[in-house]
C-alpha positions in Angstrom: 20.7 -19.0 -12.1 22.4 -17.6 -15.2 20.7 -18.1 -18.6 22.3 -20.1 -21.1 21.6 -20.6 -24.9 18.9 -23.2 -25.5 19.1 -24.9 -28.7 15.8 -25.4 -30.5 17.4 -28.6 -32.0 17.8 -30.2 -28.6 15.4 -33.3 -28.1 16.7 -34.5 -24.8 14.2 -34.0 -22.0 17.2 -33.5 -19.6 18.8 -30.6 -21.6 18.8 -27.3 -19.9 21.1 -25.3 -22.2 24.6 -24.8 -23.3 27.5 -22.5 -23.9 30.5 -23.0 -26.3 32.3 -25.5 -24.1 29.6 -26.3 -21.4 26.5 -28.3 -21.5 23.7 -27.9 -18.7 21.5 -30.9 -17.8 18.9 -31.8 -15.1 20.3 -33.0 -12.0 19.3 -35.8 -9.6 16.7 -33.7 -7.6 14.5 -30.7 -8.2 16.5 -27.4 -8.6 19.7 -29.2 -9.4 21.5 -29.0 -12.5 24.6 -30.8 -13.8 27.3 -28.8 -15.7 29.5 -30.8 -18.1 32.6 -28.7 -19.1 34.6 -29.8 -22.1 38.3 -28.7 -22.9 37.2 -27.5 -26.3 34.4 -26.4 -28.4 34.8 -29.5 -30.7 34.4 -31.8 -27.9 31.4 -30.3 -26.7 29.8 -30.0 -30.1 30.4 -33.6 -30.8 28.4 -34.6 -27.6 25.7 -32.1 -28.2 25.1 -33.4 -31.8 25.2 -37.1 -30.8 23.2 -37.2 -27.7 21.3 -33.7 -27.1 20.2 -33.3 -30.7 19.6 -36.9 -31.7 20.0 -40.2 -29.8 19.5 -38.9 -26.2 18.3 -42.3 -25.1 21.8 -43.7 -25.5 23.3 -40.8 -23.4 25.1 -42.1 -20.4 24.0 -39.2 -18.3 20.4 -39.5 -19.4 20.4 -43.1 -18.5 21.7 -42.4 -15.0 19.0 -39.9 -14.6 16.4 -42.3 -15.7 17.6 -45.1 -13.5 17.8 -42.6 -10.6 14.2 -41.5 -11.0 13.0 -45.2 -11.2 14.3 -45.9 -7.8 
């Protein structure tokens, strides 16, 4: 798998890395990764700041992963 930039500011336990318009998170099973692609850097930056670097517990994807792992 390609290496991506990993922000030291990320606090989300599901965060795996990022690129300018992409965000990489854990998937639903071991070895799986979810790639979120944004149309522009501003949209990606907004999500990274809101969820990856601060309030990760309110992230819709993090909540799906938490709920999936409970079941």
